[in-house]
N, C-alpha and C positions, 0 to 999 in steps of 0.2 A: 122699320129696321127691327129685325128680331135679334135675339141675343147670340145666336150662332154666327151671324154676320159680324157682330161687334167683336166676339172672341176671335174670329178669323182675322179681322183687321188688326187687333192688338197683337196677335201672334206674328203676323207679317211685319208689323212695325218693330217689334222687338228683334226679329231676325235681321231686319235692315240695320237696326242700331248695332247689333253684333258685327255684322259685315262691315259697317263703316268704322267701327272702333278697332277692329282686329289688326290692321297694319300698325297702328300706334302702340297698341298693347304688346304686340309681338316684338317690336323694336325695343320697347322699354324693358321687356323681360330679358331679351338677349343682351342688351347693354348692361343691365343690372348684374346678370350672371358673370359676364366677362369682367366687369369692373370689380365685382366681389372676389372673383378668383385672383385677379391682379393684386388686390389689396391683401388677400390672405397669403399669397406667395411672397410678397415683398414687405409685408408688415407696415405698409403705409396706410395710416388711418386718417385720411384727410376728407372732410365732409364735402368740400367743393369738388373733389375728384369723382364723387358719385353723382353729384347734382348737375354740373355743367355739361359733361359729355352726353348724359341722358337727355337733358332738355334740348341740346343742340341736335342730336339725332332725331328726336321726336319732331322738332320743328322742320327738319329737312324732309322727313317722311310725310309729314302733314302737307307740306308744300307740293311734293311730288304727287300725292294721292288725292289732292283736292278735286281734280276733275272726275276721278272715279267716284268719290263721295257725292259730289253734286249730281252726277248723272244717275246714280243709284237712288238718291232721294227724289229727284225730279221725276224719274220713271215711276216710282211708287205713287207719287201724287197724281201724275197724269193717267196712270193705268187703273188705280184703285179708288182714290178719294174723290177726284173731280167727277167721275161718272156717278158716284153715289150722291154727290151734292147736286148735280144737275138733274138726276132722276127723282130727287125728292127724298 
């Protein structure tokens, strides 16, 4: 294995990590902005108001996108890593 192959694998692995975490991070960002605007407009400063809906939405999105994440990670392993392991 030369270093170019290792750098390419690390780059692809990081891109896979970004693609897997993007749905959760986008939902957390949107929920945080919406809840922050709601708190600013109504002057309600309750900590559970920011925490509970954001966690609930992230759990729902994680449950919905689990098959996407699993297929993405399994595809990376079967297409890139397992042939490298088998080839030596």
